[in-house]
N, C-alpha and C positions, 0 to 999 in steps of 0.2 A: 504494500500500500504506500502510495506517495505521501510524503509529509505535507500536512496542511490540507489534504483533500478529504472531505467528509464522506462517510459511508454509513449505510443503514445496517443495523445489527443482524438483519436477516441474511447477510452474505455468509454468515456462519451457521445457518440452519442445518446444513449437512454434516457439520463437525460434531454434533452431539445434541443432547436434549436441551430444551429451553433453559432449564435451571443450570446445566453445565456450562452453556454459553454465557449466561448471566454471571456466573461465578468467575469464569475465565476473564471476562471483560472487566469485572470489578478488580481482579488481581492485577491486570495490566494497567488499569488506571492508578491503583495504589503504587505500582512500581514506576509510574511515569512514562510508560510505553505508549499509552493511549490517553486521550482526553475526551471527556463527554462534552459535546457541543450543544446538544438539545436532547430531549427525550428520545432514546433509541438511535441517536446519531452520534458517531464517534469519529475521531481522526487521530493520526499520529501527530504529536505536537511539532510545531514549526516555530523557530525563533529567528528573529532578525536582530542584528547588532544595533540597528537604529531605532526600531520601535518595540522591541521585546517580543512578546507573544503575538503570533500572527493568527488571526481568526479567519475562517472561510467566509466567503461571500454569503450574506443572509439569503440571497436569491438561490444560491446553489443548495443551501440547506432546505429552503422551502421546496425546491424542485424534488429533492430526494424524499422528503416527507410526503408530498402529494402523490408522487409516483408510487411509493410504497403502499399508500392507502387507496390507490386507484381513483383519485380525485381529478376533476376537471378544474383548471385554473384559468381565469381571464383577468386581464388588466382592468383596473378600476375605471369607471366612467370619466372621472376628472382627468386622469392621465390620457385616456383615449381622446378626449376633447382637445387636450394640449397637443397631442401628436398629429391631429388634423389641422393644427394651426389656428384653432378657434379660441384659444386661451393661452395666456403666458404663465398662469399660476402653476406652481409645482406643489406636489403633496409634501407636507412636513413629515408625515409618517407613511411610508409606502404601504398601500392597501391593495389587495387583490380580491377578486370574487372567487368563490370556491363552491364546489358541490358538497364539500365536507362541512364540518361544523365551524362556527365562528370561534376564532382564537388568535392569539398573538404568538409569534415565534421569536425568541430572543437568542441572538448570537453575539456574545460579548456585550457591547453597549448598544448594538443595533437591534431594532425591533421591526418586524413586518407583521402587518395585520391581515388576517384572512377573514373574509366576511361571507357567510353563507347566503346564497341567492338561489332563486328558482332555476330550473333547467332551461327555461326560455331565455334567460339572460346569458346563458353559457353556450348558446348555439355558435358553432364555428369558432370556438375558442382558439386563440393563437393565430388567427388569420386576420386580414384586413376587413373581411366581412364581419367577423366577430367584434373587431374594434369599432366598426361603424355602428353596429347594433348596440353595443354597450354605451357608446357616446350618445346615441339617440335616447336610450332609456335614461341616462344620467341627466340630459338636458330637459327631458319631459316635454309635454305638449306646448307649454308656454315658451320654453327656451329653444324649441326646434323651428325657427323661422325658415322661410323659403331660402334666404341667403345661406343659412347654416346647412340645410339639406342639400342645396346645390353645391356647396363647398365639399361636402362629404362625397356626393355623387361624382364630382370631378376627379377625385383621387382614385376611385374604383374603376376597374376595367368593366367591360360589358358583361362578362361572365360573373364577376364578383357582384355587380349590381343585380343581375338576375338571381343569384344565390341569396342576396340580401332580401329581395322582394319575396322570395319563397319561404323566408323564415316565419315562424309563429311570432306574431307581434300584435300589439293593440291596434284597434281599428284606425285610430287617429294617425298612428305612425305609418301604417300601410297606405292610407289615403294621401298623406303628405309625400311619401316616396313616389306614389303613382303620378301625382301632379308634377313633381320635379322631373321624373323619368320621362313623362310625355312631352314636357317643354324642351328637353334637350334633343328632341327629334329621334329618339331611339324607339 
């Protein structure tokens, strides 16, 4: 295992029973060979002469946890709006939508918030279509002006726009996308 790279405890499931793996991990932590980063996440300690202890990226830890739990993760609506150039505001506390339960993941001094949302908000997660959908949900009916929707539609390809319109969404959102889609001549 590479120093500083986090891993989930399940990589050792074939090495023995759950209690034996837990005991071995505990012994390695006490000996300083491993470090517990978050619940069920470990890494070989990595040190830097300039900053001391090096922690893994909170995003890497979040990715490991959500993959291990089989969760779907999507960027928060505020970040999606910023990525479409519709806002310049940055999130103070990185927040992501998840199909799992709402919680915070702490890695060192960094915190990532995972917020449970319905499966409708997680459609096409990790794609531009999913990004557009989460931005529209975040802005809501009042914030989704024709200018905003046309800006989102400009960024998407024809296939992505077709996939977006095929998503399960509120009636107001579907109507607004249909109006904008028709105006662009497609």
